[in-house]
N, C-alpha and C positions, 0 to 999 in steps of 0.2 A: 778416634773419629771426632770427638767433641772439640778438641783443639783445632783440628783441621777446619771444622765448621766455623769456629770462632775466628780463625785466621781469614777464612773466605769472607765472613761478614765484615771484618775490619777492612780488607782490601776493597770490598764493595762500597763501603762508606767513604773511603778515601777517594775512589774513582768518582763517586757521585758528587762529593764535595768539590773536586777539581772541576768537573764539567759544569756543575751549577755555578761555581765561582766565576769561571770564564764566561758563561752565558750571562750571569748577572752583571759582570763588568761590561760586557758588550751592550746589554740593555741600558746600563747607566751611561755609557758613551753615546748611545743613540739619543738618550734624553738630553744630555748636555749639548750635543750637536744640534738637535732640533731647537732647543731653547736659544742657543746662540744664533742660529740661522734666522729664526723668527724675530728675535730681538734686533738683530742687525738689519733685517729687511724693513721692519716697521719704524724703528727709532732712528736709524742712520742711513736708510735707503741703500744698504749695502749687504746683500745676502752673502752667505759663505759659498764660494765657488765649489761645485761638486758635492754639496751637501746631500742632494737627492741620491746621487750615486753611492756615496758612503752609507747612507741610511739603507738603501737596497742591499748592499753587500753585508752590512751588519745584521739586518733582519734575516737574511738567508743563513748566516752563520749562527745566529741565535736559535733558529728553529732546529737546525741539524746538530748543534751542540747539545740541545735538550733531548734529542731522540734516543740516545742510549739510556739515559735515566728513565725515560718513559717506558722503554722496552723492558728494562730490568725490573721496574716496579709494576709492570703490566697495568699502566694507567692509560691505555689506549681507549678510544671511544669504542664501546662494544654494545651489542644488542644481545640480551639474554633470552633468546627465543627457545632454546632447548633446556634451560636450567630446570624448569619444572618437570620435564619428562625424563631427564637424564638420571639414571640411578646414582646415588651419592657415592657408592663404593667404586664406581667406574669413572669418577670425575678426573682422576689422575691420568687415565688413558686419553680422555678428551684434551687435557692440558698438554700432554706430550705431543699429540697430533697437531693441535693448533700452534704450539710453539715451533714445531718442525716446519709447518707450512710457512709461518712468518719468517723463520730463519732462511728458508729457501728463497722466498720473495725478496728479502732484504739483501741476500747475497747476490742474486741476479742483478738487482738494481745497483749494488755497489760496483760490480764488474762493469756494467754499462756506463755508469757515471765516471768510473776511473778511465775508461776509454775516451770519454769526452774530455776529461782533464788532460790526458796526453795529447789529444788533438788540439785543444786550446793552446797548450804550450808550443806544439810544433808549428801551428799557424800564427803564433804570436798575437792571439786575441787579447785585446785590452779594452778597458772601459772607455767610453766616448770622450769624456773631458779630462779625467785625472790620469788616464793611461795606465791604470792598475791592471796587471795581468789577470785574466779570468781563471787561469789554470789553478791558482792557489786556492780560491774559494771552491772550485769544482773538486779539487783534490781533498779539501776538508770535508766536503759533503760525502764523497766516496768513502773516506776513512770513517766517518761517523756511521754511515750505513753498514760498513763492514764490522765495526765494533758492535753495533746494535744486533747484527746477525749473530755474532759470537755470543753475546749475552743471552739472546733468546735460545740459542743452542744449549748453553749451560743450564738455563732454566728447564729445558726439555729433559736434559740428563738428570737433573735433580728430581724432577717430578717422576721420572721413570724409576730412579733408585728408591724414592719414597714409596711408590706404588708397589714395587717388588719387595719392599720391606728390607732393603739392604741398608738404608739409613733410617733413622727414627723419624716418625712424623712429628710435627710440631717445630720443625726447624724453620729457618728464616724464609724458606720458599713454600711452606705448606699452604694449602688452600685455607683462606681465612686468617692466616697469620699476617701481621703487619709487614709490609714490604720495605724494609729499611735497607 
């Protein structure tokens, strides 16, 4: 069981590094584009055509490329209203329930957004100036929502297995453990 947990941790780290790398490259691209656009606008009176569109597309991609990592690490914005009154021995039940609710919400959103991507492709929706098809970005968003749903489902299963003492507490998903 320990080798399976170690393998799952390695896969988790590789997935995180890939998503963070692509998101980081996207952010770097946004920075370069904005710098070049502002420099061209002020020094040469010649802005980059479509820079605003590209920045909007890259910003949306950046947000949704980061979502699976945020879901896996449970770094969402949260309010700890019930932590003081919730029995410590039952925290795993709360975590299972919360992760299942988040999984369901993300899955519903992924399905709806995927339908929007299909519609964008069938209608031939493109950006105003650069004529970039909207369907690709919308499909990326739907894929990242689905991946986030899968990862929160995996978290729920691990919390359940830890709570039922099928796997040892203190693993990578334990409450209070670092979320690598």
